[in-house]
N, C-alpha and C positions, 0 to 999 in steps of 0.2 A: 751873552755868554762867549767867552773866548776859547773854551774847550768843549769837547763833546759833552752832552748833558748828563750822562750817567757816570758815576765814579765808583759805585759799589752796589751790590744786591744782597739780599737775604731771602731765603726760602724757608718759611716757617713749617715745621713738620711736627707730627705726633710721636712717631717712632723713629728716632734719629738713626738707630743702627740700620733698620730696614731702608730708610731713605738714603743713608750713606752708601750702602750696598748697591742700591739701584743706580744712583748717579755715577759710582765708580765703574759699574759694569757697562753703562750706556756710553760713557765717555772714555772708558779704558784709561782712567787716571786714579791717583790716590789723593784723598782729601786729608788735610792736615788739621789736627785739633788745635784751636786757638785758646789761649789762656784768658778766660773770662770767668770770674768767680760767681757771677749772677746767673749765668745760662750756659748751656752747652752749644759750642759752635764748632763746625768743621769747615774749613776753607777749601775752595777750589784752588788748583795750582795757579800761580800768578807770576808775572814778571813786570816790574815796575817801568821797564824800558820798552815794553810791547804795547801795541794798540789795544784799546778795549779796557773793560773793567772786570775785576774779579768779585767774588762774593762767597757767601757761606750758607750752609744748612744751619738752621737755628732751632733749638727747642727751649721755648720760654713759657714758664707757667702763665696760664691766663690768656694765651694768644693761640687759638687753634689753627691748624693749617687749613688751606682751601677757602673758597668763598671770597677771596680778595679780588681786587680788579686790576692788578698789575701783571703785565706779561713780559717775561724775560726771554730773549732770544739768544741762544748759544750759537757761536760761529762755527761752522763746519766746512770742510772741503767738499763733501757731498752729503747732504742732509739725509739721503736715503740709507747711509750707512749707519749713523746713530739711530735713525728711525727703526731700523731692523733689530736693534737691540732692546727696544722699549718693552714690547709685549712678553719676550722671554724672561725679562726681569721684573714682571709684575705690574707694569704700567699698561696703558692703552693709548691708541692713536685716536686723536680727535679729527684731524685732517691730514691725509697722506701728502706726500710731497707734491707741490704744485708750483707752477711758474708764477712769478710776480713781475714778469717782463724784464725789462733791462736791469732790475734790481736783483735778479737771481731767482732763487727757489726758497720755499719754506715749508716746514712740516709743523703741525701742532700735536703735542702729546700730553698726557696726564700721568703724573708720577704716582707712586705707591701711597702718597699721603693726600690725593685729590687736588694737587696743585697743577694747573696747566702751565706748559712752557713751550717755547718755540725753538725750532732749529733753523738757522739761516745759512744758505749757501750764497755767497756774493755772485752777482752777475759780471758781465764783461765790463760794465761802466764803473765798477767799484774798485 
């Protein structure tokens, strides 16, 4: 691979309004509705010139949320800040902020739909 391995992500949800409100509150951002006639998608803010990948919340008939085995980590300046917004917005903390050595810090949380996601704060070596 010549690029970083991830280029896009999708988080499948059951109640898209509830999930959109949760992620907008935790990350203090606004998601944008994507034009897709087959399913409802709300994209996270993105910049094609910036490092990393963007993605969307997706509600697709026949594909329930939770129970999958992919974990997405969102980049944070201090993951304790976003972690502090999870519970007040209907989610729960799976693992509070912890050191991962030279790679920084992580937190694991579960959203309103039962999906686990990570928060990652880079270390000094990144």
